[in-house]
N, CA and C atoms as an extended XYZ file, in Angstrom:
462
Properties=species:S:1:pos:R:3:atomname:S:1:resname:S:1:resid:I:1 pbc="F F F"
N       171.399      154.006      172.654 N   MET     1
C       170.305      153.395      171.919 CA  MET     1
C       169.121      153.241      172.872 C   MET     1
N       167.934      153.565      172.404 N   GLU     2
C       166.728      153.480      173.219 CA  GLU     2
C       166.192      152.049      173.225 C   GLU     2
N       165.865      151.556      174.424 N   VAL     3
C       165.311      150.215      174.593 CA  VAL     3
C       164.017      150.339      175.386 C   VAL     3
N       162.988      149.651      174.940 N   SER     4
C       161.738      149.612      175.683 CA  SER     4
C       161.337      148.160      175.909 C   SER     4
N       160.547      147.940      176.970 N   ILE     5
C       160.023      146.613      177.259 CA  ILE     5
C       158.605      146.560      176.703 C   ILE     5
N       158.357      145.582      175.848 N   VAL     6
C       157.062      145.453      175.168 CA  VAL     6
C       156.627      143.991      175.182 C   VAL     6
N       155.381      143.774      174.819 N   THR     7
C       154.903      142.416      174.585 CA  THR     7
C       154.758      142.231      173.086 C   THR     7
N       155.548      141.322      172.538 N   PHE     8
C       155.397      140.963      171.131 CA  PHE     8
C       154.112      140.146      171.052 C   PHE     8
N       153.180      140.517      170.179 N   PRO     9
C       151.899      139.801      170.145 CA  PRO     9
C       152.017      138.451      169.431 C   PRO     9
N       151.189      137.505      169.854 N   GLU    10
C       151.136      136.236      169.132 CA  GLU    10
C       150.840      136.546      167.662 C   GLU    10
N       151.634      135.961      166.770 N   THR    11
C       151.547      136.308      165.354 CA  THR    11
C       151.590      135.046      164.503 C   THR    11
N       150.557      134.870      163.706 N   ARG    12
C       150.526      133.750      162.760 CA  ARG    12
C       151.345      134.146      161.540 C   ARG    12
N       152.222      133.251      161.095 N   VAL    13
C       153.133      133.585      160.001 CA  VAL    13
C       153.232      132.463      158.977 C   VAL    13
N       153.548      132.869      157.759 N   ALA    14
C       154.028      131.965      156.715 CA  ALA    14
C       155.537      131.953      156.886 C   ALA    14
N       156.161      130.784      156.818 N   SER    15
C       157.563      130.688      157.203 CA  SER    15
C       158.341      129.730      156.310 C   SER    15
N       159.619      130.036      156.167 N   ILE    16
C       160.553      129.129      155.505 CA  ILE    16
C       161.865      129.182      156.285 C   ILE    16
N       162.492      128.033      156.472 N   THR    17
C       163.723      127.947      157.247 CA  THR    17
C       164.942      127.985      156.333 C   THR    17
N       165.884      128.846      156.691 N   HIS    18
C       167.187      128.854      156.020 CA  HIS    18
C       168.174      128.171      156.957 C   HIS    18
N       168.844      127.160      156.457 N   LEU    19
C       169.888      126.470      157.196 CA  LEU    19
C       171.116      126.429      156.301 C   LEU    19
N       172.146      127.152      156.714 N   GLY    20
C       173.357      127.219      155.904 CA  GLY    20
C       174.002      128.587      156.019 C   GLY    20
N       174.954      128.830      155.190 N   ALA    21
C       175.739      130.069      155.252 CA  ALA    21
C       174.857      131.308      155.126 C   ALA    21
N       175.111      132.330      155.951 N   PRO    22
C       174.353      133.579      155.839 CA  PRO    22
C       174.422      134.180      154.438 C   PRO    22
N       175.514      133.977      153.745 N   ALA    23
C       175.658      134.524      152.388 CA  ALA    23
C       174.639      133.924      151.416 C   ALA    23
N       174.068      132.775      151.763 N   ASP    24
C       173.102      132.105      150.898 CA  ASP    24
C       171.648      132.369      151.289 C   ASP    24
N       171.408      133.262      152.265 N   GLU    25
C       170.051      133.529      152.743 CA  GLU    25
C       169.110      133.951      151.619 C   GLU    25
N       169.611      134.717      150.665 N   TYR    26
C       168.722      135.241      149.637 CA  TYR    26
C       168.055      134.120      148.838 C   TYR    26
N       168.743      133.006      148.632 N   HIS    27
C       168.155      131.893      147.889 CA  HIS    27
C       166.908      131.366      148.608 C   HIS    27
N       166.987      131.276      149.921 N   THR    28
C       165.839      130.836      150.707 CA  THR    28
C       164.768      131.917      150.733 C   THR    28
N       165.183      133.122      151.011 N   LEU    29
C       164.251      134.237      151.106 CA  LEU    29
C       163.503      134.475      149.799 C   LEU    29
N       164.146      134.220      148.675 N   SER    30
C       163.491      134.443      147.379 CA  SER    30
C       162.259      133.543      147.214 C   SER    30
N       162.249      132.379      147.866 N   ARG    31
C       161.075      131.497      147.797 CA  ARG    31
C       159.897      132.107      148.556 C   ARG    31
N       160.164      132.730      149.705 N   LEU    32
C       159.107      133.411      150.449 CA  LEU    32
C       158.610      134.635      149.676 C   LEU    32
N       159.534      135.348      149.049 N   ILE    33
C       159.154      136.521      148.248 CA  ILE    33
C       158.266      136.096      147.080 C   ILE    33
N       158.620      135.013      146.400 N   ALA    34
C       157.806      134.533      145.270 CA  ALA    34
C       156.409      134.152      145.750 C   ALA    34
N       156.323      133.456      146.887 N   TRP    35
C       155.020      133.077      147.445 CA  TRP    35
C       154.210      134.328      147.785 C   TRP    35
N       154.880      135.302      148.397 N   ARG    36
C       154.220      136.561      148.778 CA  ARG    36
C       153.657      137.284      147.554 C   ARG    36
N       154.447      137.352      146.501 N   LEU    37
C       154.003      138.025      145.279 CA  LEU    37
C       152.836      137.292      144.635 C   LEU    37
N       152.913      135.952      144.595 N   GLU    38
C       151.809      135.159      144.036 CA  GLU    38
C       150.502      135.413      144.773 C   GLU    38
N       150.594      135.575      146.083 N   ARG    39
C       149.397      135.784      146.902 CA  ARG    39
C       148.956      137.251      146.927 C   ARG    39
N       149.790      138.158      146.425 N   GLY    40
C       149.450      139.577      146.418 CA  GLY    40
C       149.544      140.230      147.783 C   GLY    40
N       150.400      139.688      148.642 N   PHE    41
C       150.559      140.212      149.996 CA  PHE    41
C       151.615      141.319      150.008 C   PHE    41
N       151.287      142.461      149.450 N   LEU    42
C       152.264      143.529      149.245 CA  LEU    42
C       152.217      144.621      150.304 C   LEU    42
N       151.113      144.770      151.010 N   ASP    43
C       150.962      145.825      152.012 CA  ASP    43
C       151.856      145.499      153.217 C   ASP    43
N       152.945      146.270      153.390 N   GLN    44
C       153.919      145.976      154.438 CA  GLN    44
C       153.386      146.220      155.839 C   GLN    44
N       152.359      147.030      155.977 N   ALA    45
C       151.761      147.243      157.295 CA  ALA    45
C       150.884      146.054      157.691 C   ALA    45
N       150.273      145.423      156.732 N   ARG    46
C       149.372      144.295      156.987 CA  ARG    46
C       150.132      142.968      157.012 C   ARG    46
N       151.084      142.804      156.104 N   TYR    47
C       151.877      141.579      155.990 CA  TYR    47
C       153.318      141.923      156.349 C   TYR    47
N       153.622      141.787      157.629 N   ARG    48
C       154.925      142.212      158.149 CA  ARG    48
C       155.984      141.119      157.953 C   ARG    48
N       157.199      141.553      157.657 N   SER    49
C       158.314      140.638      157.403 CA  SER    49
C       159.146      140.460      158.669 C   SER    49
N       159.422      139.193      158.999 N   TYR    50
C       160.179      138.875      160.209 CA  TYR    50
C       161.296      137.881      159.902 C   TYR    50
N       162.291      137.901      160.779 N   GLY    51
C       163.314      136.868      160.822 CA  GLY    51
C       163.428      136.386      162.254 C   GLY    51
N       163.315      135.088      162.472 N   VAL    52
C       163.531      134.508      163.795 CA  VAL    52
C       164.934      133.909      163.739 C   VAL    52
N       165.858      134.534      164.462 N   HIS    53
C       167.284      134.216      164.342 CA  HIS    53
C       167.735      133.284      165.460 C   HIS    53
N       167.991      132.037      165.095 N   TYR    54
C       168.368      131.010      166.060 CA  TYR    54
C       169.852      131.002      166.390 C   TYR    54
N       170.659      131.621      165.551 N   SER    55
C       172.106      131.556      165.777 CA  SER    55
C       172.770      132.861      165.370 C   SER    55
N       173.931      133.079      165.963 N   ASP    56
C       174.728      134.275      165.699 CA  ASP    56
C       175.649      133.978      164.513 C   ASP    56
N       175.518      134.735      163.426 N   PRO    57
C       176.355      134.443      162.252 CA  PRO    57
C       177.847      134.661      162.504 C   PRO    57
N       178.186      135.413      163.551 N   ARG    58
C       179.599      135.663      163.852 CA  ARG    58
C       180.267      134.464      164.506 C   ARG    58
N       179.477      133.602      165.174 N   SER    59
C       180.086      132.508      165.937 CA  SER    59
C       179.573      131.117      165.573 C   SER    59
N       178.622      131.021      164.674 N   THR    60
C       178.040      129.729      164.303 CA  THR    60
C       178.667      129.228      163.015 C   THR    60
N       179.090      127.966      162.978 N   PRO    61
C       179.591      127.423      161.709 CA  PRO    61
C       178.501      127.542      160.642 C   PRO    61
N       178.870      127.868      159.421 N   PRO    62
C       177.879      128.102      158.369 CA  PRO    62
C       176.858      126.979      158.207 C   PRO    62
N       177.288      125.743      158.349 N   GLU    63
C       176.362      124.619      158.153 CA  GLU    63
C       175.331      124.505      159.286 C   GLU    63
N       175.543      125.205      160.405 N   ARG    64
C       174.609      125.157      161.534 CA  ARG    64
C       173.833      126.459      161.715 C   ARG    64
N       174.096      127.438      160.888 N   TYR    65
C       173.418      128.728      160.986 CA  TYR    65
C       171.962      128.572      160.546 C   TYR    65
N       171.012      129.106      161.363 N   ARG    66
C       169.578      128.957      161.054 CA  ARG    66
C       168.828      130.260      161.311 C   ARG    66
N       167.958      130.582      160.386 N   VAL    67
C       167.005      131.679      160.544 CA  VAL    67
C       165.714      131.277      159.844 C   VAL    67
N       164.577      131.577      160.481 N   ASP    68
C       163.278      131.372      159.844 CA  ASP    68
C       162.817      132.720      159.311 C   ASP    68
N       162.591      132.809      158.012 N   PHE    69
C       162.035      134.020      157.413 CA  PHE    69
C       160.526      133.879      157.415 C   PHE    69
N       159.839      134.930      157.835 N   CYS    70
C       158.398      134.844      158.054 CA  CYS    70
C       157.675      136.069      157.514 C   CYS    70
N       156.400      135.864      157.253 N   LEU    71
C       155.509      136.931      156.827 CA  LEU    71
C       154.220      136.767      157.622 C   LEU    71
N       153.795      137.820      158.334 N   SER    72
C       152.549      137.720      159.094 CA  SER    72
C       151.393      137.531      158.115 C   SER    72
N       150.453      136.683      158.511 N   ILE    73
C       149.326      136.352      157.637 CA  ILE    73
C       148.032      136.351      158.432 C   ILE    73
N       146.932      136.394      157.705 N   GLU    74
C       145.610      136.340      158.324 CA  GLU    74
C       144.845      135.093      157.909 C   GLU    74
N       145.344      134.386      156.911 N   GLU    75
C       144.666      133.192      156.404 CA  GLU    75
C       145.657      132.042      156.353 C   GLU    75
N       145.150      130.839      156.115 N   ASP    76
C       146.018      129.667      156.065 CA  ASP    76
C       146.985      129.739      154.880 C   ASP    76
N       148.162      129.165      155.069 N   VAL    77
C       149.177      129.142      154.019 CA  VAL    77
C       148.722      128.274      152.855 C   VAL    77
N       148.241      127.091      153.133 N   GLY    78
C       147.801      126.182      152.079 CA  GLY    78
C       148.968      125.510      151.376 C   GLY    78
N       148.639      124.611      150.502 N   GLU    79
C       149.644      123.902      149.706 CA  GLU    79
C       150.339      124.884      148.773 C   GLU    79
N       151.641      124.693      148.599 N   ASN    80
C       152.386      125.568      147.693 CA  ASN    80
C       153.654      124.879      147.246 C   ASN    80
N       154.206      125.355      146.161 N   ALA    81
C       155.408      124.763      145.576 CA  ALA    81
C       156.698      125.354      146.145 C   ALA    81
N       156.592      126.308      147.063 N   HIS    82
C       157.767      127.028      147.555 CA  HIS    82
C       158.303      126.493      148.882 C   HIS    82
N       157.592      125.564      149.507 N   GLY    83
C       158.040      125.039      150.795 CA  GLY    83
C       157.682      125.943      151.966 C   GLY    83
N       156.711      126.818      151.777 N   ILE    84
C       156.281      127.729      152.829 CA  ILE    84
C       155.317      126.975      153.745 C   ILE    84
N       155.518      127.096      155.063 N   ILE    85
C       154.639      126.451      156.029 CA  ILE    85
C       154.055      127.495      156.972 C   ILE    85
N       153.054      127.095      157.713 N   GLN    86
C       152.426      127.998      158.674 CA  GLN    86
C       152.973      127.735      160.063 C   GLN    86
N       153.266      128.802      160.786 N   ARG    87
C       153.757      128.727      162.160 CA  ARG    87
C       153.111      129.840      162.963 C   ARG    87
N       153.368      129.818      164.269 N   VAL    88
C       152.925      130.895      165.148 CA  VAL    88
C       154.119      131.346      165.971 C   VAL    88
N       154.376      132.647      165.961 N   ILE    89
C       155.342      133.228      166.896 CA  ILE    89
C       154.523      133.552      168.141 C   ILE    89
N       154.905      132.998      169.306 N   PRO    90
C       154.080      133.205      170.496 CA  PRO    90
C       154.193      134.631      171.031 C   PRO    90
N       153.228      135.002      171.870 N   ALA    91
C       153.326      136.279      172.579 CA  ALA    91
C       154.524      136.183      173.529 C   ALA    91
N       155.346      137.211      173.531 N   LEU    92
C       156.580      137.187      174.315 CA  LEU    92
C       156.857      138.555      174.928 C   LEU    92
N       157.344      138.562      176.144 N   ARG    93
C       157.848      139.795      176.762 CA  ARG    93
C       159.232      140.027      176.167 C   ARG    93
N       159.471      141.251      175.658 N   CYS    94
C       160.714      141.502      174.930 CA  CYS    94
C       161.300      142.873      175.252 C   CYS    94
N       162.610      142.952      175.099 N   ALA    95
C       163.293      144.235      175.002 CA  ALA    95
C       163.316      144.574      173.514 C   ALA    95
N       162.985      145.812      173.198 N   LEU    96
C       162.887      146.241      171.801 CA  LEU    96
C       163.840      147.384      171.536 C   LEU    96
N       164.624      147.258      170.461 N   ALA    97
C       165.507      148.338      170.008 CA  ALA    97
C       165.431      148.410      168.490 C   ALA    97
N       165.569      149.598      167.965 N   ARG    98
C       165.480      149.817      166.513 CA  ARG    98
C       166.865      150.041      165.922 C   ARG    98
N       167.093      149.376      164.796 N   ASP    99
C       168.329      149.562      164.029 CA  ASP    99
C       167.983      150.244      162.712 C   ASP    99
N       168.762      151.231      162.341 N   ILE   100
C       168.618      151.870      161.036 CA  ILE   100
C       169.950      151.728      160.334 C   ILE   100
N       169.936      151.067      159.202 N   GLY   101
C       171.159      150.832      158.440 CA  GLY   101
C       171.187      149.406      157.916 C   GLY   101
N       172.307      149.028      157.387 N   SER   102
C       172.462      147.736      156.729 CA  SER   102
C       172.025      146.578      157.622 C   SER   102
N       171.252      145.675      157.055 N   ARG   103
C       170.805      144.501      157.798 CA  ARG   103
C       171.936      143.491      157.973 C   ARG   103
N       173.030      143.681      157.295 N   ARG   104
C       174.180      142.783      157.442 CA  ARG   104
C       175.009      143.121      158.680 C   ARG   104
N       174.705      144.243      159.322 N   ASN   105
C       175.482      144.685      160.480 CA  ASN   105
C       174.523      145.300      161.502 C   ASN   105
N       173.657      144.482      162.073 N   ASN   106
C       172.593      144.977      162.944 CA  ASN   106
C       173.160      145.402      164.298 C   ASN   106
N       173.221      146.692      164.506 N   GLN   107
C       173.779      147.236      165.738 CA  GLN   107
C       172.825      147.100      166.920 C   GLN   107
N       171.520      147.091      166.679 N   ALA   108
C       170.557      146.949      167.777 CA  ALA   108
C       170.687      145.585      168.434 C   ALA   108
N       170.835      144.541      167.642 N   ALA   109
C       170.985      143.194      168.202 CA  ALA   109
C       172.260      143.117      169.052 C   ALA   109
N       173.347      143.635      168.530 N   LEU   110
C       174.606      143.627      169.289 CA  LEU   110
C       174.451      144.403      170.591 C   LEU   110
N       173.841      145.573      170.527 N   TYR   111
C       173.667      146.399      171.718 CA  TYR   111
C       172.818      145.672      172.759 C   TYR   111
N       171.692      145.086      172.319 N   LEU   112
C       170.815      144.396      173.270 CA  LEU   112
C       171.556      143.264      173.983 C   LEU   112
N       172.290      142.456      173.258 N   TYR   113
C       172.975      141.306      173.850 CA  TYR   113
C       174.233      141.680      174.629 C   TYR   113
N       175.027      142.587      174.085 N   GLU   114
C       176.341      142.838      174.663 CA  GLU   114
C       176.356      143.954      175.701 C   GLU   114
N       175.434      144.902      175.612 N   GLU   115
C       175.446      146.017      176.563 CA  GLU   115
C       174.191      146.067      177.421 C   GLU   115
N       173.027      146.116      176.790 N   TRP   116
C       171.793      146.307      177.543 CA  TRP   116
C       171.494      145.126      178.464 C   TRP   116
N       171.509      143.895      177.941 N   LEU   117
C       171.127      142.728      178.733 CA  LEU   117
C       171.986      142.564      179.992 C   LEU   117
N       173.311      142.623      179.907 N   PRO   118
C       174.111      142.450      181.125 CA  PRO   118
C       173.849      143.529      182.184 C   PRO   118
N       173.495      144.731      181.758 N   ALA   119
C       173.283      145.834      182.696 CA  ALA   119
C       171.830      145.961      183.160 C   ALA   119
N       170.918      145.209      182.538 N   SER   120
C       169.493      145.422      182.773 CA  SER   120
C       168.913      144.687      183.978 C   SER   120
N       169.545      143.588      184.377 N   GLY   121
C       168.961      142.746      185.405 CA  GLY   121
C       167.928      141.776      184.847 C   GLY   121
N       167.683      141.839      183.546 N   GLU   122
C       166.730      140.941      182.884 CA  GLU   122
C       167.463      139.666      182.461 C   GLU   122
N       166.670      138.618      182.210 N   LEU   123
C       167.219      137.351      181.747 CA  LEU   123
C       166.602      136.985      180.416 C   LEU   123
N       167.397      136.414      179.495 N   PRO   124
C       166.814      135.966      178.221 CA  PRO   124
C       165.862      134.810      178.474 C   PRO   124
N       164.806      134.734      177.682 N   SER   125
C       163.784      133.696      177.882 CA  SER   125
C       164.170      132.357      177.263 C   SER   125
N       165.129      132.371      176.355 N   GLY   126
C       165.483      131.152      175.639 CA  GLY   126
C       164.861      131.098      174.252 C   GLY   126
N       163.890      131.961      173.973 N   HIS   127
C       163.315      132.041      172.630 CA  HIS   127
C       164.258      132.892      171.781 C   HIS   127
N       164.456      132.550      170.532 N   PRO   128
C       165.369      133.333      169.690 CA  PRO   128
C       164.841      134.747      169.444 C   PRO   128
N       165.744      135.674      169.184 N   PRO   129
C       165.310      137.039      168.886 CA  PRO   129
C       164.530      137.100      167.575 C   PRO   129
N       163.662      138.091      167.515 N   ILE   130
C       162.809      138.295      166.348 CA  ILE   130
C       163.180      139.641      165.745 C   ILE   130
N       163.474      139.627      164.465 N   PHE   131
C       163.758      140.871      163.748 CA  PHE   131
C       162.530      141.207      162.901 C   PHE   131
N       161.987      142.405      163.091 N   HIS   132
C       160.900      142.881      162.233 CA  HIS   132
C       161.536      143.797      161.203 C   HIS   132
N       161.514      143.366      159.959 N   TYR   133
C       162.070      144.156      158.864 CA  TYR   133
C       160.978      145.145      158.441 C   TYR   133
N       161.043      146.343      159.002 N   VAL   134
C       159.968      147.325      158.868 CA  VAL   134
C       159.755      147.748      157.422 C   VAL   134
N       160.832      147.965      156.717 N   ASN   135
C       160.723      148.336      155.300 CA  ASN   135
C       161.558      147.355      154.478 C   ASN   135
N       160.918      146.754      153.504 N   VAL   136
C       161.586      145.767      152.658 CA  VAL   136
C       161.326      146.090      151.203 C   VAL   136
N       162.132      145.515      150.339 N   GLY   137
C       161.909      145.674      148.912 CA  GLY   137
C       163.137      146.163      148.187 C   GLY   137
N       163.094      146.087      146.871 N   PRO   138
C       164.259      146.422      146.065 CA  PRO   138
C       164.624      147.906      146.098 C   PRO   138
N       163.716      148.763      146.514 N   ASN   139
C       163.999      150.200      146.529 CA  ASN   139
C       164.500      150.712      147.872 C   ASN   139
N       164.667      149.818      148.857 N   VAL   140
C       165.159      150.218      150.175 CA  VAL   140
C       166.684      150.164      150.158 C   VAL   140
N       167.306      151.323      150.306 N   ARG   141
C       168.772      151.369      150.363 CA  ARG   141
C       169.254      150.872      151.721 C   ARG   141
N       170.450      150.296      151.752 N   ASP   142
C       171.021      149.792      153.008 CA  ASP   142
C       170.974      150.836      154.116 C   ASP   142
N       171.310      152.055      153.792 N   SER   143
C       171.379      153.111      154.803 CA  SER   143
C       170.001      153.490      155.343 C   SER   143
N       168.925      153.078      154.661 N   GLU   144
C       167.559      153.432      155.074 CA  GLU   144
C       166.776      152.235      155.620 C   GLU   144
N       167.407      151.070      155.698 N   ALA   145
C       166.724      149.879      156.190 CA  ALA   145
C       166.409      150.044      157.678 C   ALA   145
N       165.172      149.725      158.057 N   ILE   146
C       164.734      149.818      159.446 CA  ILE   146
C       164.405      148.413      159.930 C   ILE   146
N       165.034      148.032      161.043 N   THR   147
C       164.798      146.717      161.639 CA  THR   147
C       164.557      146.889      163.129 C   THR   147
N       163.391      146.449      163.593 N   ASP   148
C       163.109      146.416      165.025 CA  ASP   148
C       163.526      145.055      165.551 C   ASP   148
N       164.355      145.055      166.593 N   VAL   149
C       164.868      143.813      167.159 CA  VAL   149
C       164.175      143.568      168.503 C   VAL   149
N       163.532      142.401      168.599 N   TYR   150
C       162.842      141.981      169.817 CA  TYR   150
C       163.674      140.886      170.476 C   TYR   150
N       164.188      141.177      171.661 N   LEU   151
C       164.947      140.194      172.433 CA  LEU   151
C       164.014      139.638      173.508 C   LEU   151
N       163.553      138.384      173.373 N   PRO   152
C       162.653      137.805      174.376 CA  PRO   152
C       163.329      137.670      175.737 C   PRO   152
N       162.637      138.167      176.761 N   ILE   153
C       163.162      138.130      178.125 CA  ILE   153
C       162.122      137.515      179.049 C   ILE   153
N       162.590      137.040      180.218 N   VAL   154
C       161.696      136.417      181.191 CA  VAL   154
C       160.819      137.480      181.830 C   VAL   154
């Protein structure tokens, strides 16, 4: 798997936190999707979809599992009925790897943590990894899903 060192740019986002079982993520994510549709933020190149993953679903008890689902924005979030808030993902030095395939089994994240990081001489920064969901929507098949994984490093 190809890994490059990049700087993730500071990114203003609309965000919602999912806390609970990974199987229930869609209920949380659907609120961000509804907000996105209401605002007409459909251009995936302009309004990028992210997940900031605070815990590993393989080892975290479901009640402690957390991910922030985010959408890059250019304007303020404002008041809304969906619980969407505004946040900033800071600029970060990262190792970047691309995963193609089901988002339920992200091989790039596993590779970065289990193989690349121990052999690289790099250290994790302590910031959670950021997943950029490059292509999203109901017409994206699991086998065609593209996710760029940013592992923040010192």
